[in-house]
C-alpha positions in Angstrom: -10.8 1.1 4.4 -7.4 2.1 5.7 -5.8 5.2 4.3 -2.0 5.2 4.9 0.3 8.0 3.8 3.9 7.1 4.0 5.3 10.0 1.9 6.8 11.8 4.9 8.6 8.6 5.9 9.9 8.1 2.4 11.0 11.7 2.1 13.0 11.4 5.3 14.8 8.3 3.7 13.0 5.9 6.1 11.6 2.5 5.3 7.8 2.2 5.9 7.6 -1.5 5.1 6.8 -2.7 8.7 4.1 0.0 9.0 2.6 -1.0 5.6 2.5 -4.7 6.5 1.1 -4.1 9.9 -1.8 -2.0 8.4 -2.3 -4.5 5.6 -2.8 -7.3 8.2 -5.8 -5.4 9.6 -7.7 -5.3 6.2 -10.6 -7.7 6.0 -11.6 -9.5 2.8 -13.3 -7.1 0.4 -11.8 -4.0 2.0 -8.9 -1.8 0.9 -5.6 -0.3 2.0 -5.1 2.9 0.1 -1.3 3.6 0.2 0.0 7.1 -0.6 3.7 7.0 -1.7 6.2 9.2 -3.6 6.7 6.5 -6.3 5.0 3.5 -7.8 5.7 0.9 -5.2 6.2 -2.0 -7.6 8.2 -4.2 -5.2 5.2 -4.2 -2.8 2.8 -5.6 -5.4 4.2 -9.2 -5.1 4.6 -9.0 -1.3 1.0 -8.0 -0.8 -0.3 -10.4 -3.5 1.2 -13.2 -1.4 -1.0 -11.9 1.5 -4.2 -12.0 -0.6 -4.3 -8.5 -2.2 -4.8 -7.3 -5.7 -4.0 -3.7 -6.6 -4.7 -0.7 -8.9 -2.7 2.5 -8.9 -3.2 6.1 -9.8 -0.8 9.0 -10.1 -2.2 12.1 -8.4 0.8 14.4 -8.9 4.4 13.9 -10.1 5.5 12.5 -6.7 2.2 11.3 -5.3 0.9 7.9 -6.1 -2.1 6.1 -4.5 -2.1 2.4 -4.7 -5.4 0.7 -3.8 -4.7 -2.7 -2.4 -7.9 -4.8 -2.2 -7.9 -7.9 -0.1 -9.5 -10.7 -2.0 -8.6 -13.6 0.3 -6.8 -14.3 3.6 -3.4 -15.9 3.3 
């Protein structure tokens, strides 16, 4: 399981997409990338689905979401 917190990058107005995709590429089938963000990362759902992931999301606080991306196949 990879736990990736990009809230600081987002708060600094940065773009964490390259970091997220690099970490996602390391996740084997059946394992998870747990992504911590300041918003619901809806645009990322389709991007990672194309890479073999399904997702579930939980809101921890007003500006803290954790999306659990589980790799179900290699693409």
